[in-house]
N, C-alpha and C positions, 0 to 999 in steps of 0.2 A: 504494500499500499503507499503511495506517495503522497506523503503531507504538504502543505503547503501553508505559511501564515503571512494572512493580509491585515491590513490595516483598516479598523470598522469608519466608514467615513460618509455613508449616504443613507438616505431614505431606506433603500431596500434594506441595506443593513439593520437600520434601526428595527425595521418592522420582524426581521428575523428574530434579533434578541427578543421582542413582545412576544412573538409566536413560541419560541422556546421557554418562555416563563409565564404561560397564561394561568397556568396552576399555583404558581409561586407568588408571583404578584398579581393581585386582582386589579382590575380597573386602572391600569397602566395607561398614561397619555402618550401614545406615539409621537404626535405633533410637538409636546413639551419634549420629549427626549431629543428629538430631533433639532429642536430650537438649540435645546443644552449642549447637545453634541457640535453644532455649529458655531458658538458660542466659545466653544475650548471648555466649558465646565467639565467634561471628563475625556478622557480618549481610550481606546481598546484595541485587540487583535483578535482576530478569528484564526483558529486553526481548522482548516479544511481536510477533510479525509482524502480529496484527492485535488486535481487540477479542472473545474467542471469547466465544460465547452461552451455551456450556453447561458442562461439565466441564474442566478445564485440562490438557493433556497435554502431552508433551514434544514434539509438531508444533507446537505454538502458539509454541515459543521459537526466538527467532532469537539470542539470545547472553544471557550472564549475567556479573556481577561480585561476588567474594565477598570480603570485607574485613574486620578487626576495629579496634577501637579501640585505640591504641598512646600512646606518651608521648616527648616529646623533652627532656630536662632542660635545653635551650636554649630551647625555643620552645613548653612546655606540650602541650596535647593535639595529637595527629596520627592519621594512618588507614593502616592497613598493607593493602596488596592481597593477599589469599592467590590468587585463580584468576581468569584472565579466559578465558571460551569464547567460540566463534562457531558457529553451524551451518555445516560444513564446505562445504556447497553453496551459501554467499553468494560473491559476487566480492568483489573487494579493495576495489573502490568501496561497496559495501554495507557491508562491515566496518568501513571508514574513517567513514562516516557514523555507523553506530550505536556506534562508539567515540566519536565527538564528543558523542553523546546522552548515553551512559553515565558520560562524564566530567562534562557538565554536571549530571547529577544528583546524581555523586559529591560536587561542589564544592559544591551547594546544602546536600546532607547535612552536609559539613563544616562551612559557615557557620553551620547550624542549632545547630550543636553546639560552636560554637567551636573547632575544629580547626584545625590552623595549617600541617598539611603532609599530603601523601600519597606513602607510599613504597611503592617494589615492587621485590622481588628476581625478576630475570630471569637465567636461562641464557642467555649470548653463544653462541649457534649459529646454524646453517644455519636452521633450524626457526624458530627466534624474530626471524631478522632483520627482516622486512616488519615485526613488531609493534615491536621496538626502534625502528627508522625512523617509525615512525607516531606512537608516544608522544611522541618528540623533536621532531615538527612543530611549528610556530608557532604552531598552531590548539591544539594541546594543552600543549606546553609543559615536559615531562619533561627533567632532566637527569642524564646520565652522573656520579653524585659518584665513580664507581670510576675513571673516568679524569679527572675534573675536579680531584679530591681525594686520591686515591691510598687509597681506603678498600678494606680486605680484610673479607670475611665470615667468620667463624669458626664453628663447632660443634663441640659436644660430645654423643653420642650417649647413651642411657640406661645402657649398660652402663658407658660412659666417666665419665658422673655418678657412678655407683653407685662404681666404683673409686675416683676421684678422693676422695670422703668415706670411703672405707676406709682412706686413706693414715694413719697414724700420727703426729701432728705435736702439738706442744706450742703452746698460747696464750703469747705471750710475759707476762711478770710486769708487774703495775701496768699492765696494758691490759683493757678489755673491750669486748666486741661486745653490742649489744643491739638487739633488732627494735623501731622507733620504734611508740609506741602514739599519743601525744599529738603532732602535728606541730607545733603552735605552740610547744612548747617547745626545739625545735632547728632551726625553720625558716630562722633567720636564718644559723645556724652552716652549715647545708647549703648555702643559697644561695650564701655566700660561698666553699666549697669548689667548689662548681661554677662559680663565676666564675674560680677558681683552673686549673681544669681546661680550660675554654676559652683562657687564657692559655698553658697546657701544649702545647695541642695548635695552637696558632699560628692559632684563630679566633675571637677575641675578640669582632670584628666582627660574628660570629653569635648571639652572647650576647644573647638577649632574653628571660629568663624574669624573672618578677615574684615578690616572696614571696608576693604574694597569689594568684598563680596555682597556686605549688606546694603551698600550704597549702590551697585549693579542691579541687584534684586529689586530693590526699591522702585527703581527706574527702568523696568522691563516692560514695557508695555509694546503688543503688538500694534499693528494698523487700526484696531477695532476699539485700542485699550480697553480690554477685557481681563487681561490675565497678568496683572502685577501679583508677583508672588508673594507679596504681605503688605498690610496696613499696619500704621502705626501711630499711636498717640503719645503724649508725654506729659508729666506733671510737672511746672515752674513754680518755685517759690518766690518770695520778693524779690531775690536779686537774680531771677532769669536763670537760676541755676536748676538742671534738670534732675528731679528726685523721685521720679518714678517711670514707669513705661509699661506699654504694653504692644504686645505683635500678636497679629489676629489674620486670618485668611480663610477666603471662599472654600466651603468641600462641598461633597456632592453623596447622594445617594439615590439608586433607581426609584425607590418609593416615596422618599419625602421630597426629593430633589435639593435644591442647595440649602446649605447651612453654613455655619461660621465655626471654626476652630482657634481656640483660644491658647495660643501657643505659651505664651507667656504674660504674667501681670505681676509685676513687681514695684513695692515702694521701699527704698531705704530705711532702714531700721530706726533711726532716729525720727523719721518723719511719719512711723507706724502709730496707729490708734487715734487719729485725728478724723477719718473717715475718708481719707484719700484714695484707699483703694476700692472702697464700694462707689465713691463718686466715679472714679475712672472706669469700671466695671459698668457701670450704669451707662456712661458716655458710650461705650464702644458696641453695648449690646443694643442701642438705639441707632448706631451707625449701621450693625451688622442688619439689622431689619428694613431701614433705609436703603441702605446702599445696595447690599447684597437681596433683600428681600427674603431672608433667611427662614427657615421652618424650623431650625433647632439649631443646638449649639453644643460645643464638645471640648474637652480638654480632660488632660491627665494631672496627676497629683501623687506624690509620694505617700505611702500610708502612713509613715511618721510624723506626715506634717499635720498633726490634728489641729492647730488653730485654722487653719484655711479650710479643713475639711468641715468643720463646725459653720464656719463661716458661710460656705457653698448650701449645707443641709437649710441653715435659718434663710439662704436666699431661695430656697426651693427646687433646688437642682438634686438629681438622684446620683446614687453610685450604679452603672450599670454593672453588678457585681459578677455576671457570668461572662462577660467580655472580657478578652486578654490583648495584650499589644504586643504583635509579633515584629521582628523588624529583619531586615537582608542587610547588615551594616556595609560599610564603604568598601572594606577589604574583600568582599565577596564580587563587589560588583566590579572593581578594578584589579581582581589580582591577574 
């Protein structure tokens, strides 16, 4: 059997994805999916079972992988996997072989676009047991960071986001929060604070971010100005010093569409307990709702960071307890 990998890029391809998922994703809107693909909210590859001579149909597809460009404040550009589908009639050996081929294609895409990690959120249950075992196989090399580093995944749904920004709160006097327009003006200060948070989280050894990369990726806009890698806001004190920041970006799911990922929210220690963190979070949530039209918001937190976790619960967020963070690290992509 001759296999072929092609890029998902047309209405025909979207219709095929919808057909393949008609039992799993009810009432999926093909027009919305096509619009989101056109606007580069997600990308993907089909693994075809042969080289079809005529029109492509769902019977030609053995597997697909969907993903979007994401961001790491420690390592610059990354990828996040949305969905991985295999034809149910394939045996385990065939699925694992296809998975290795899709991994190679995905890593090739990552190298071509200077992407440094591939992340994947997976529910740890019986259904995903084999897939989780496969992606952690030495031939693929994913790491379970929820177990290795004790990361928890949190979420706020659309109703929670709207409720959160409706809470009446005052911005502390002598401080201001601004959405960064000219990254060159603040990149050094933001870079220093990102370094601080890596120390706070006891992971300074993973801090590889360059000032040049931080600047480049904020200014990365295509002709449609839709795919900047991240957004950022900063907190300024009365001396116009940067004492806090947040980094966030657009994410995507097939079922819910566009969401927002909170990569970092950090206030320097001597400026905490003034309400600045809550004010900053409230402003970024509002921006996600207005600019991205986000339907949900996700982020990770280390399990030992109980003050942050308590704040999240009080704000209406929930821990996605069975969801784990898997990562294909840089050395696997660029080996």
